[in-house]
N, C-alpha and C positions, 0 to 999 in steps of 0.2 A: 668328905672327899677332898683330896689335894691333887692338883694337876702338876705333872712333872715332865721333864724332857728325858727321852731315852738317850743315854750317853754311851752305852756299851751293850754288847750282846755276847752271850755264851751259849753253850749247848743246853744248859739247865735253866736259863732265864735271861733277864735283862737288868742292866744297871740304870737306875733312874735318879736324876738330880731334882730335888725339890727346893723350891723357894718358900720359906715360911710366909703364911698369909699376912702376918703382922710385920713383916720385914725381918732383917737379920741375915746371917750367913746361910748360903745354900747348904743342904745336907744331901749326902748320897745314900742310896738304899738299893737293896736287891729284891727283885720281884721274881720269885721262882715260878717256873711254868705251871706247876700244880696249882698256883694261886692266880693264874690268868682267868679272866672271865671268858665265858663262851664266846667264840668268834673273834677273840683278840689276836690270835696267832698270825693270821694273814695281814694284819694291819701294822705289824712291827717294822719299824724303820729307824735307823739312826737319826736323831733330831726330831723324831715323832713325839706325840703326846701320849701320856698315860694318866688316867684318873685313878688314884690309889688311896688306900688307907694304911696307916702305920699299924702293923701287927705286933711289932716288938722292937726293942733297941738292944743292939750288941755293943755294950759300953766299951769292952776291950778292943773291938775292931773299929769302933767309931762309926758304925753303919746301922741303918734302919732295915728291918725286915718288913716288906711291903706286900699287900694283897689287893686283889680287885673284886673279890667275892664277899658277899654278906656271910657272916658266921652261920654255920649250920645250927638249926634249932628244931625242937619238937613243937608241934602245934600247941600242946598244953603249956609250953613256956612263953608263948606270945602274950603280950598285953596290949590293950588299946593304947595307941600312940607310938608303938614301936615302928621302926623304919625297916622295910624289906625291899627286896628287888629280885629279879630273876628274868626268865625267858617266857615270852608269850607262848602258851601251849594250845590255846583255842580262842577263836573270835566268835562271839555270838551275834552275828549281824551287827546291828547298831545298838544292841542292848548292853554290851560290855565285853570284857576280856578275862580269860583265866591266865594266871601267871604261876609258873613253877618256881617256887621260892626255896627249894631245897628242903621242904617239909614233907610230911607224909601225905598231905593234901595240897592241891593247888589253891591259890588265893583268887578271889573274884573281885574285879573292879568294875562297878557300874559305869556306864558311859558318862553319866552326869558328874562323876568324880574324876574323870580324866582331865589333864591339863592341856589337851591338844585342840581346844576350841569347840568341842561338842556343844550344841548340835549343829552349829553353823557349817563346819567342815566335815562332820561325821567322824567315824573312828578311822584313824589312819594306821593303826597297828596291824601287823601281820604276824602269823605264827613264826616264831624264831626271833622276833624283835626283842631287844633288851629293855627292861623297865627298871628304873632306879628311883629310890626315894619315895616309894609308896608307903603311906602311913596306914597302920592297922586301925580300922574303925570298929570292928566287931570280931569276936572270936566265938565260934559255935562249936562246942564239944558235944557230940552226940554219943550217948552210951550204947 
């Protein structure tokens, strides 16, 4: 993920200026609204921040195509170590959370695997919260 500044807005998306993590000249890109993450639309403001991924490069236009979503996948395509993200669909008390990752099944994260300080603070996630950077530890394909 790369953080960028929102430098322009159109009816179909936003213009984002990125500064390379290792330094160098800033680069401009376009984030189409179909590639917004859930809940991003109300947060859009000139000068605001957006965490994006580079989806493609338009060499002729000298611009980047940007996205905020994880690529869609099938459960069978996931491997241990893959990174996923999505929206919390269910909270199981203090046991863990289910996350809708754009797959045919939701992923489950046990409370002990969360980075939010469990068990000292308990689970602070609510349905609808965004989860990023979750690593796949196990894939169970039931026939």
